[in-house]
Backbone as CSV, one residue per row, in Angstrom:
resi,resn,N_x,N_y,N_z,CA_x,CA_y,CA_z,C_x,C_y,C_z
1,UNK,-34.047,-41.437,-18.304,-33.473,-41.526,-16.957,-34.302,-42.437,-16.052
2,UNK,-35.545,-42.695,-16.461,-36.379,-43.559,-15.652,-35.860,-44.979,-15.566
3,UNK,-35.018,-45.373,-16.524,-34.458,-46.720,-16.494,-33.579,-46.951,-15.273
4,UNK,-33.008,-45.883,-14.733,-32.121,-46.042,-13.582,-32.887,-46.424,-12.317
5,UNK,-34.225,-46.411,-12.389,-34.998,-46.907,-11.250,-34.881,-48.422,-11.124
6,UNK,-34.528,-49.074,-12.223,-34.296,-50.515,-12.182,-32.921,-50.779,-11.570
7,UNK,-32.886,-51.590,-10.530,-31.613,-51.860,-9.864,-30.624,-52.520,-10.808
8,UNK,-31.117,-53.385,-11.678,-30.219,-54.070,-12.610,-29.544,-53.078,-13.546
9,UNK,-30.291,-52.083,-14.003,-29.722,-51.089,-14.922,-28.718,-50.203,-14.199
10,UNK,-29.085,-49.689,-13.038,-28.191,-48.771,-12.321,-26.908,-49.465,-11.877
11,UNK,-27.016,-50.688,-11.356,-25.806,-51.394,-10.924,-24.951,-51.807,-12.110
12,UNK,-25.587,-52.226,-13.200,-24.825,-52.642,-14.380,-24.075,-51.476,-15.000
13,UNK,-24.728,-50.338,-15.128,-24.062,-49.187,-15.732,-22.916,-48.682,-14.857
14,UNK,-23.086,-48.750,-13.545,-21.985,-48.356,-12.660,-20.795,-49.292,-12.823
15,UNK,-21.073,-50.587,-12.932,-19.995,-51.551,-13.143,-19.320,-51.342,-14.493
16,UNK,-20.103,-51.035,-15.511,-19.516,-50.777,-16.825,-18.668,-49.511,-16.805
17,UNK,-19.072,-48.529,-16.012,-18.267,-47.318,-15.857,-16.916,-47.654,-15.235
18,UNK,-16.938,-48.428,-14.144,-15.686,-48.817,-13.491,-14.871,-49.752,-14.377
19,UNK,-15.566,-50.630,-15.104,-14.856,-51.496,-16.034,-14.202,-50.717,-17.154
20,UNK,-14.874,-49.648,-17.606,-14.274,-48.793,-18.626,-13.019,-48.103,-18.125
21,UNK,-13.029,-47.703,-16.855,-11.823,-47.104,-16.272,-10.666,-48.092,-16.313
22,UNK,-10.944,-49.333,-15.900,-9.884,-50.340,-15.859,-9.423,-50.727,-17.251
23,UNK,-10.363,-50.849,-18.187,-10.013,-51.274,-19.544,-9.207,-50.218,-20.274
24,UNK,-9.791,-49.029,-20.422,-9.143,-47.995,-21.227,-7.984,-47.333,-20.482
25,UNK,-8.118,-47.229,-19.155,-7.007,-46.669,-18.392,-5.761,-47.521,-18.492
26,UNK,-5.951,-48.847,-18.395,-4.793,-49.735,-18.505,-4.240,-49.768,-19.920
27,UNK,-5.102,-49.615,-20.907,-4.618,-49.597,-22.287,-3.795,-48.354,-22.578
28,UNK,-3.921,-47.339,-21.748,-3.036,-46.184,-21.837,-1.732,-46.445,-21.084
29,UNK,-1.824,-47.106,-19.917,-0.642,-47.307,-19.083,0.297,-48.383,-19.625
30,UNK,-0.254,-49.507,-20.051,0.583,-50.656,-20.397,1.557,-50.384,-21.546
31,UNK,1.109,-49.816,-22.666,2.086,-49.536,-23.726,3.163,-48.547,-23.285
32,UNK,2.770,-47.545,-22.491,3.761,-46.582,-21.997,4.779,-47.262,-21.093
33,UNK,4.312,-48.179,-20.248,5.246,-48.896,-19.375,6.246,-49.702,-20.199
34,UNK,5.747,-50.447,-21.169,6.642,-51.283,-21.968,7.632,-50.449,-22.780
35,UNK,7.228,-49.260,-23.195,8.122,-48.433,-24.003,9.085,-47.612,-23.148
36,UNK,8.563,-46.970,-22.094,9.397,-46.044,-21.333,10.245,-46.739,-20.271
37,UNK,9.747,-47.832,-19.711,10.495,-48.531,-18.663,11.256,-49.728,-19.222
38,UNK,10.606,-50.503,-20.092,11.235,-51.708,-20.617,12.039,-51.456,-21.886
39,UNK,11.902,-50.263,-22.471,12.678,-49.932,-23.652,12.181,-50.551,-24.939
40,UNK,10.923,-50.998,-24.976,10.362,-51.566,-26.191,9.959,-50.459,-27.160
41,UNK,9.957,-50.796,-28.453,9.397,-49.865,-29.422,7.890,-50.097,-29.502
42,UNK,7.217,-49.340,-30.371,5.757,-49.438,-30.447,5.312,-50.841,-30.854
43,UNK,6.022,-51.442,-31.807,5.668,-52.789,-32.250,5.868,-53.802,-31.130
44,UNK,6.984,-53.703,-30.429,7.247,-54.628,-29.330,6.221,-54.513,-28.223
45,UNK,5.821,-53.283,-27.904,4.798,-53.087,-26.874,3.467,-53.694,-27.304
46,UNK,3.137,-53.521,-28.580,1.898,-54.105,-29.080,1.909,-55.620,-29.025
47,UNK,3.043,-56.223,-29.373,3.146,-57.682,-29.329,3.026,-58.210,-27.903
48,UNK,3.562,-57.478,-26.945,3.482,-57.913,-25.551,2.059,-57.837,-25.000
49,UNK,1.203,-57.056,-25.653,-0.187,-56.937,-25.207,-1.094,-57.998,-25.823
50,UNK,-0.555,-58.811,-26.734,-1.371,-59.828,-27.395,-2.025,-60.789,-26.402
51,UNK,-1.319,-61.263,-25.369,-1.975,-62.192,-24.433,-3.256,-61.641,-23.815
52,UNK,-3.296,-60.347,-23.538,-4.519,-59.772,-22.980,-5.654,-59.841,-23.993
53,UNK,-5.358,-59.565,-25.259,-6.383,-59.665,-26.289,-6.866,-61.088,-26.489
54,UNK,-5.947,-62.049,-26.434,-6.333,-63.456,-26.567,-7.236,-63.871,-25.407
55,UNK,-6.886,-63.450,-24.204,-7.721,-63.769,-23.050,-9.113,-63.173,-23.159
56,UNK,-9.197,-61.926,-23.619,-10.506,-61.286,-23.782,-11.331,-61.997,-24.845
57,UNK,-10.674,-62.454,-25.917,-11.382,-63.177,-26.976,-11.944,-64.492,-26.459
58,UNK,-11.161,-65.212,-25.678,-11.649,-66.465,-25.103,-12.811,-66.221,-24.146
59,UNK,-12.736,-65.145,-23.392,-13.798,-64.849,-22.424,-15.120,-64.566,-23.108
60,UNK,-15.077,-63.950,-24.270,-16.316,-63.629,-24.977,-17.076,-64.886,-25.377
61,UNK,-16.354,-65.970,-25.596,-17.037,-67.200,-25.953,-17.585,-67.973,-24.765
62,UNK,-17.092,-67.661,-23.574,-17.485,-68.418,-22.386,-18.331,-67.618,-21.403
63,UNK,-18.104,-66.309,-21.348,-18.771,-65.501,-20.319,-20.284,-65.515,-20.475
64,UNK,-20.763,-65.424,-21.717,-22.203,-65.445,-21.927,-22.833,-66.750,-21.482
65,UNK,-22.145,-67.851,-21.780,-22.661,-69.161,-21.393,-22.718,-69.311,-19.876
66,UNK,-21.653,-68.888,-19.207,-21.628,-69.008,-17.748,-22.575,-68.011,-17.085
67,UNK,-22.790,-66.870,-17.725,-23.754,-65.914,-17.179,-25.156,-66.490,-17.207
68,UNK,-25.514,-67.170,-18.304,-26.827,-67.813,-18.374,-26.951,-68.943,-17.356
69,UNK,-25.848,-69.612,-17.086,-25.901,-70.774,-16.194,-25.858,-70.386,-14.724
70,UNK,-24.954,-69.480,-14.372,-24.743,-69.138,-12.963,-25.299,-67.769,-12.584
71,UNK,-25.695,-66.972,-13.559,-26.211,-65.643,-13.275,-25.137,-64.577,-13.372
72,UNK,-25.510,-63.349,-13.725,-24.524,-62.281,-13.883,-23.828,-61.888,-12.589
73,UNK,-24.487,-62.072,-11.451,-23.871,-61.660,-10.182,-22.594,-62.440,-9.906
74,UNK,-22.671,-63.747,-9.982,-21.502,-64.569,-9.698,-20.390,-64.385,-10.708
75,UNK,-20.762,-64.294,-11.992,-19.747,-64.128,-13.037,-19.045,-62.785,-12.895
76,UNK,-19.815,-61.717,-12.668,-19.213,-60.388,-12.528,-18.328,-60.311,-11.290
77,UNK,-18.776,-60.907,-10.192,-17.980,-60.880,-8.961,-16.644,-61.590,-9.164
78,UNK,-16.679,-62.758,-9.786,-15.436,-63.483,-10.049,-14.556,-62.724,-11.035
79,UNK,-15.182,-62.130,-12.056,-14.409,-61.424,-13.082,-13.680,-60.216,-12.504
80,UNK,-14.377,-59.396,-11.729,-13.731,-58.209,-11.167,-12.696,-58.588,-10.104
81,UNK,-12.926,-59.689,-9.379,-11.930,-60.136,-8.403,-10.645,-60.570,-9.107
82,UNK,-10.780,-61.352,-10.175,-9.600,-61.772,-10.934,-8.945,-60.586,-11.635
83,UNK,-9.763,-59.622,-12.074,-9.213,-58.443,-12.734,-8.348,-57.640,-11.774
84,UNK,-8.836,-57.457,-10.556,-8.037,-56.736,-9.558,-6.763,-57.501,-9.226
85,UNK,-6.904,-58.825,-9.043,-5.733,-59.633,-8.695,-4.697,-59.636,-9.815
86,UNK,-5.154,-59.658,-11.070,-4.224,-59.685,-12.199,-3.597,-58.331,-12.473
87,UNK,-4.163,-57.269,-11.896,-3.578,-55.936,-12.061,-2.536,-55.648,-10.989
88,UNK,-2.652,-56.316,-9.837,-1.721,-56.082,-8.730,-0.262,-56.280,-9.130
89,UNK,0.108,-57.326,-9.898,1.529,-57.475,-10.256,2.125,-56.259,-10.947
90,UNK,1.305,-55.515,-11.685,1.824,-54.341,-12.387,2.097,-53.185,-11.429
91,UNK,1.538,-53.257,-10.227,1.831,-52.232,-9.221,3.172,-52.470,-8.542
92,UNK,3.801,-53.604,-8.832,5.117,-53.921,-8.268,6.185,-54.064,-9.351
93,UNK,5.881,-53.608,-10.561,6.807,-53.833,-11.667,8.084,-53.019,-11.486
94,UNK,9.140,-53.577,-12.014,10.424,-52.885,-12.109,10.904,-53.026,-13.545
95,UNK,12.067,-52.509,-13.807,12.622,-52.636,-15.155,13.053,-54.060,-15.458
96,UNK,13.168,-54.897,-14.418,13.657,-56.266,-14.601,12.592,-57.320,-14.326
97,UNK,11.345,-56.920,-14.174,10.282,-57.885,-13.911,10.178,-58.887,-15.057
98,UNK,10.001,-60.144,-14.709,9.949,-61.204,-15.713,8.817,-60.973,-16.712
99,UNK,9.142,-61.065,-17.995,8.122,-60.906,-19.022,7.153,-62.086,-19.021
100,UNK,7.611,-63.244,-18.568,6.713,-64.399,-18.464,5.622,-64.123,-17.432
101,UNK,6.007,-63.538,-16.295,5.027,-63.176,-15.274,4.045,-62.146,-15.811
102,UNK,4.551,-61.133,-16.504,3.680,-60.096,-17.051,2.754,-60.668,-18.118
103,UNK,3.269,-61.584,-18.942,2.445,-62.198,-19.979,1.314,-63.015,-19.359
104,UNK,1.631,-63.786,-18.318,0.599,-64.570,-17.639,-0.445,-63.662,-16.998
105,UNK,0.009,-62.575,-16.369,-0.927,-61.639,-15.748,-1.814,-60.979,-16.791
106,UNK,-1.249,-60.648,-17.945,-2.036,-60.033,-19.011,-3.075,-60.998,-19.556
107,UNK,-2.719,-62.272,-19.676,-3.674,-63.262,-20.175,-4.858,-63.398,-19.218
108,UNK,-4.562,-63.537,-17.925,-5.633,-63.624,-16.927,-6.444,-62.334,-16.908
109,UNK,-5.753,-61.228,-17.038,-6.427,-59.930,-17.034,-7.374,-59.803,-18.225
110,UNK,-6.963,-60.317,-19.380,-7.823,-60.274,-20.553,-9.085,-61.089,-20.367
111,UNK,-8.947,-62.296,-19.807,-10.128,-63.119,-19.535,-11.070,-62.399,-18.574
112,UNK,-10.499,-61.830,-17.513,-11.321,-61.132,-16.522,-11.998,-59.905,-17.122
113,UNK,-11.277,-59.167,-17.959,-11.870,-57.987,-18.589,-13.047,-58.360,-19.478
114,UNK,-12.873,-59.414,-20.284,-13.962,-59.829,-21.156,-15.203,-60.215,-20.379
115,UNK,-15.024,-61.002,-19.322,-16.166,-61.409,-18.505,-16.757,-60.236,-17.736
116,UNK,-15.900,-59.317,-17.284,-16.374,-58.161,-16.513,-17.198,-57.213,-17.361
117,UNK,-17.029,-57.241,-18.676,-17.831,-56.409,-19.551,-19.133,-57.099,-19.956
118,UNK,-19.061,-58.405,-20.206,-20.214,-59.120,-20.736,-21.288,-59.338,-19.674
119,UNK,-20.891,-59.730,-18.476,-21.883,-60.028,-17.436,-22.756,-58.817,-17.090
120,UNK,-22.197,-57.624,-16.835,-23.070,-56.475,-16.563,-23.920,-56.066,-17.757
121,UNK,-23.382,-56.229,-18.970,-24.179,-55.881,-20.150,-25.425,-56.752,-20.241
122,UNK,-25.259,-58.047,-19.973,-26.419,-58.925,-19.991,-27.391,-58.637,-18.862
123,UNK,-26.855,-58.272,-17.705,-27.716,-58.000,-16.556,-28.513,-56.716,-16.721
124,UNK,-28.035,-55.804,-17.547,-28.699,-54.508,-17.699,-30.095,-54.634,-18.291
125,UNK,-30.384,-55.744,-18.969,-31.671,-55.894,-19.640,-32.663,-56.735,-18.849
126,UNK,-32.241,-57.241,-17.705,-33.117,-58.101,-16.914,-34.275,-57.289,-16.347
127,UNK,-35.485,-57.761,-16.574,-36.666,-57.105,-16.037,-37.198,-55.958,-16.865
128,UNK,-36.571,-55.663,-18.007,-37.022,-54.552,-18.844,-38.047,-55.024,-19.865
129,UNK,-38.907,-54.111,-20.267,-39.793,-54.371,-21.384,-39.007,-54.246,-22.688
130,UNK,-39.535,-54.842,-23.734,-38.797,-54.856,-24.995,-38.545,-53.447,-25.534
131,UNK,-39.470,-52.540,-25.327,-39.282,-51.189,-25.852,-38.242,-50.399,-25.048
132,UNK,-37.866,-50.906,-23.866,-36.855,-50.229,-23.050,-35.433,-50.701,-23.358
133,UNK,-35.314,-51.830,-24.035,-33.995,-52.415,-24.273,-33.093,-51.519,-25.121
134,UNK,-33.574,-50.907,-26.220,-32.666,-50.035,-26.992,-32.073,-48.899,-26.168
135,UNK,-32.891,-48.268,-25.320,-32.365,-47.186,-24.479,-31.346,-47.714,-23.476
136,UNK,-31.611,-48.887,-22.910,-30.658,-49.470,-21.964,-29.345,-49.816,-22.652
137,UNK,-29.434,-50.257,-23.898,-28.213,-50.577,-24.651,-27.369,-49.331,-24.884
138,UNK,-28.022,-48.235,-25.245,-27.298,-46.976,-25.472,-26.662,-46.484,-24.174
139,UNK,-27.421,-46.541,-23.084,-26.891,-46.094,-21.792,-25.665,-46.912,-21.397
140,UNK,-25.734,-48.226,-21.602,-24.606,-49.090,-21.241,-23.361,-48.730,-22.028
141,UNK,-23.524,-48.542,-23.327,-22.370,-48.229,-24.168,-21.785,-46.859,-23.829
142,UNK,-22.641,-45.861,-23.650,-22.153,-44.516,-23.334,-21.452,-44.505,-21.982
143,UNK,-22.017,-45.212,-21.011,-21.415,-45.250,-19.679,-20.034,-45.879,-19.719
144,UNK,-19.888,-46.946,-20.485,-18.582,-47.594,-20.598,-17.555,-46.663,-21.229
145,UNK,-17.954,-45.966,-22.293,-17.038,-45.034,-22.948,-16.697,-43.863,-22.027
146,UNK,-17.680,-43.399,-21.270,-17.426,-42.311,-20.326,-16.441,-42.753,-19.252
147,UNK,-16.610,-43.976,-18.764,-15.660,-44.502,-17.792,-14.255,-44.576,-18.355
148,UNK,-14.148,-44.949,-19.634,-12.836,-44.981,-20.266,-12.184,-43.618,-20.310
149,UNK,-12.960,-42.594,-20.654,-12.411,-41.235,-20.708,-11.965,-40.763,-19.330
150,UNK,-12.799,-41.028,-18.328,-12.445,-40.629,-16.964,-11.215,-41.392,-16.488
151,UNK,-11.162,-42.690,-16.799,-10.023,-43.496,-16.373,-8.717,-43.026,-16.973
152,UNK,-8.724,-42.732,-18.263,-7.506,-42.242,-18.917,-7.058,-40.927,-18.294
153,UNK,-8.023,-40.027,-18.052,-7.673,-38.721,-17.485,-7.087,-38.862,-16.081
154,UNK,-7.742,-39.658,-15.235,-7.274,-39.789,-13.850,-5.915,-40.475,-13.789
155,UNK,-5.766,-41.584,-14.493,-4.509,-42.328,-14.423,-3.364,-41.560,-15.067
156,UNK,-3.668,-40.754,-16.076,-2.617,-39.925,-16.670,-2.124,-38.878,-15.676
157,UNK,-3.060,-38.283,-14.930,-2.670,-37.302,-13.914,-1.862,-37.970,-12.805
158,UNK,-2.305,-39.149,-12.367,-1.570,-39.873,-11.319,-0.170,-40.228,-11.794
159,UNK,-0.061,-40.690,-13.029,1.248,-41.046,-13.578,2.164,-39.834,-13.657
160,UNK,1.632,-38.725,-14.141,2.434,-37.512,-14.252,2.870,-37.012,-12.878
161,UNK,1.964,-37.083,-11.914,2.305,-36.639,-10.560,3.366,-37.543,-9.948
162,UNK,3.263,-38.844,-10.205,4.240,-39.764,-9.642,5.617,-39.620,-10.259
163,UNK,5.647,-39.332,-11.547,6.933,-39.173,-12.241,7.560,-37.833,-11.904
164,UNK,6.739,-36.788,-11.886,7.249,-35.442,-11.612,8.163,-34.960,-12.727
165,UNK,9.110,-34.150,-12.373,10.048,-33.612,-13.361,11.201,-34.568,-13.651
166,UNK,11.395,-35.540,-12.774,12.509,-36.472,-12.961,12.191,-37.448,-14.081
167,UNK,13.197,-37.828,-14.832,13.030,-38.785,-15.917,13.920,-40.004,-15.721
168,UNK,14.316,-40.261,-14.502,15.147,-41.421,-14.215,14.284,-42.685,-14.229
169,UNK,14.884,-43.856,-14.449,14.101,-45.101,-14.433,13.344,-45.319,-13.130
170,UNK,13.981,-44.987,-11.998,13.309,-45.171,-10.708,12.072,-44.289,-10.588
171,UNK,12.167,-43.063,-11.074,11.021,-42.158,-11.018,9.892,-42.655,-11.918
172,UNK,10.249,-43.159,-13.089,9.231,-43.698,-13.990,8.529,-44.896,-13.363
173,UNK,9.310,-45.788,-12.768,8.725,-46.973,-12.144,7.803,-46.574,-11.001
174,UNK,8.214,-45.597,-10.201,7.375,-45.125,-9.096,6.054,-44.575,-9.623
175,UNK,6.101,-43.811,-10.693,4.880,-43.255,-11.260,3.940,-44.328,-11.779
176,UNK,4.483,-45.330,-12.463,3.640,-46.407,-12.977,3.070,-47.252,-11.846
177,UNK,3.855,-47.487,-10.808,3.343,-48.244,-9.664,2.135,-47.549,-9.042
178,UNK,2.235,-46.246,-8.862,1.112,-45.501,-8.290,-0.122,-45.567,-9.195
179,UNK,0.090,-45.406,-10.491,-1.038,-45.424,-11.423,-1.728,-46.785,-11.429
180,UNK,-0.954,-47.855,-11.396,-1.562,-49.183,-11.391,-2.286,-49.463,-10.075
181,UNK,-1.793,-48.913,-8.962,-2.516,-49.071,-7.703,-3.876,-48.384,-7.775
182,UNK,-3.931,-47.248,-8.432,-5.215,-46.580,-8.627,-6.143,-47.438,-9.480
183,UNK,-5.591,-48.082,-10.496,-6.406,-48.972,-11.327,-6.948,-50.140,-10.505
184,UNK,-6.123,-50.673,-9.617,-6.578,-51.746,-8.723,-7.699,-51.246,-7.817
185,UNK,-7.564,-50.031,-7.306,-8.575,-49.480,-6.402,-9.915,-49.307,-7.109
186,UNK,-9.904,-48.789,-8.332,-11.155,-48.625,-9.075,-11.801,-49.982,-9.345
187,UNK,-10.989,-50.982,-9.628,-11.526,-52.320,-9.866,-12.117,-52.899,-8.589
188,UNK,-11.452,-52.684,-7.467,-11.953,-53.197,-6.193,-13.277,-52.542,-5.802
189,UNK,-13.485,-51.298,-6.203,-14.753,-50.627,-5.908,-15.937,-51.344,-6.540
190,UNK,-15.674,-52.065,-7.614,-16.759,-52.747,-8.315,-17.247,-53.988,-7.579
191,UNK,-16.425,-54.551,-6.701,-16.773,-55.828,-6.069,-18.082,-55.774,-5.278
192,UNK,-18.284,-54.802,-4.374,-19.568,-54.782,-3.659,-20.751,-54.481,-4.574
193,UNK,-20.511,-53.740,-5.649,-21.599,-53.438,-6.581,-22.053,-54.676,-7.336
194,UNK,-21.165,-55.643,-7.493,-21.547,-56.883,-8.176,-22.667,-57.606,-7.434
195,UNK,-22.728,-57.424,-6.125,-23.757,-58.090,-5.326,-25.146,-57.543,-5.613
196,UNK,-25.230,-56.378,-6.244,-26.525,-55.792,-6.577,-27.074,-56.303,-7.899
197,UNK,-26.266,-57.030,-8.650,-26.732,-57.571,-9.924,-27.715,-58.710,-9.683
198,UNK,-28.582,-58.985,-10.655,-29.510,-60.118,-10.501,-28.752,-61.428,-10.347
199,UNK,-29.285,-62.308,-9.518,-28.646,-63.599,-9.330,-28.781,-64.497,-10.534
200,UNK,-29.877,-64.344,-11.272,-30.119,-65.154,-12.460,-30.766,-64.273,-13.514
201,UNK,-30.524,-64.625,-14.755,-31.186,-63.918,-15.839,-32.612,-64.405,-15.925
202,UNK,-33.476,-63.534,-16.430,-34.866,-63.902,-16.615,-35.372,-63.208,-17.856
203,UNK,-36.514,-63.590,-18.288,-37.048,-63.042,-19.527,-37.342,-61.567,-19.372
204,UNK,-37.121,-60.812,-20.428,-37.460,-59.400,-20.412,-38.956,-59.177,-20.528
205,UNK,-39.671,-60.157,-21.028,-41.115,-60.059,-21.153,-41.699,-61.449,-20.930
206,UNK,-41.930,-61.823,-19.680,-42.347,-63.181,-19.380,-43.608,-63.606,-20.102
207,UNK,-44.494,-62.653,-20.380,-45.753,-63.006,-21.013,-45.538,-63.604,-22.389
208,UNK,-44.481,-63.162,-23.081,-44.231,-63.657,-24.418,-43.532,-65.001,-24.405
209,UNK,-42.972,-65.397,-23.267,-42.234,-66.641,-23.196,-43.110,-67.822,-22.795
210,UNK,-44.328,-67.543,-22.367,-45.207,-68.630,-21.969,-45.756,-69.325,-23.207
211,UNK,-45.680,-70.601,-23.205,-46.206,-71.355,-24.338,-47.725,-71.334,-24.264
212,UNK,-48.332,-70.883,-25.308,-49.782,-70.794,-25.360,-50.295,-71.947,-26.195
213,UNK,-51.083,-72.813,-25.609,-51.638,-73.964,-26.302,-53.116,-73.707,-26.537
214,UNK,-53.493,-73.614,-27.785,-54.874,-73.352,-28.142,-55.608,-74.670,-28.326
215,UNK,-56.830,-74.761,-27.880,-57.588,-75.999,-28.088,-57.861,-76.215,-29.561
216,UNK,-57.900,-77.450,-29.946,-58.166,-77.767,-31.350,-59.593,-77.383,-31.694
217,UNK,-59.739,-76.789,-32.834,-61.059,-76.367,-33.301,-61.639,-77.472,-34.172
218,UNK,-62.762,-77.953,-33.773,-63.391,-79.039,-34.525,-64.235,-78.460,-35.636
219,UNK,-64.029,-78.998,-36.800,-64.817,-78.562,-37.945,-66.137,-79.320,-37.978
220,UNK,-67.120,-78.759,-38.620,-68.421,-79.446,-38.700,-68.298,-80.832,-39.306
221,UNK,-67.402,-80.985,-40.303,-67.253,-82.293,-40.945,-66.762,-83.342,-39.967
222,UNK,-65.865,-82.893,-39.012,-65.341,-83.826,-38.025,-66.440,-84.286,-37.072
223,UNK,-67.363,-83.361,-36.757,-68.432,-83.701,-35.827,-69.369,-84.743,-36.426
224,UNK,-69.567,-84.657,-37.750,-70.461,-85.615,-38.393,-69.862,-87.013,-38.407
225,UNK,-68.521,-87.046,-38.476,-67.882,-88.351,-38.524,-67.943,-89.023,-37.181
C-alpha cells in the first residue's frame, strides 16, 4: 500500500479503474444494444464491434510511442477526451441510427480506449525503484479488472432501471441511453485526474542510466614504452 504514496501510482490506478468501467461496461452494453434494439444476432453484434477492436489494435502500436514523446499526461488527457466524445453518440441512439455513424464512433472509441489504457500503465512506473515495479504492475492490473466489475454492475443496474418492466422498443432505447450517459460521466471523471500524471516519462532508476566511463588502466608494459 506504500506505493500509493507516489502520485504517479495513485493517479494511474484511479484512471485505470475508470478506464476499466468504460471498457468492460461498454462491452456489456454494446452487444445488448445491437441485439435487443437493432435486432442483430450474436454473430452480427460481434461483427459490428470489429471496428472498436481494430481501433484499439492500432492504438497499441502508437500510444506507447506518443507517450514517450509527449508524456503520459497529454496522451491520457486526449485519450479520455476522445473516449467520452465517442461514447456520446450512443447516448442518443435509436433503432434507426445509422450504422455508419456507429461504426465510425466505435473505431474512434477503440483508438481512445487503447491509448487510455496504455498511457496510465506506463505512468504508473515513473519514479519507482526496480524492486517496486512488480507490485505496481499487479496493482494496475487488479485495479483495472476491479473497475470492469464495478462498471458492469453499475451499468447493468442503470439499464434495468431505465427499461423497467416494459419491453417496448422505446423503453429499451431509453434504458440504453441512460446507461451510456453514465458511461460518459465515468469517462469524464477521468479528465481532471489526467492532469496529475507525470508530464514526461523518466527513468525508474536514474543511477543505472548514467553512462559510467572508467579511466583506462595503464599496464606496466605500456609505461615502459
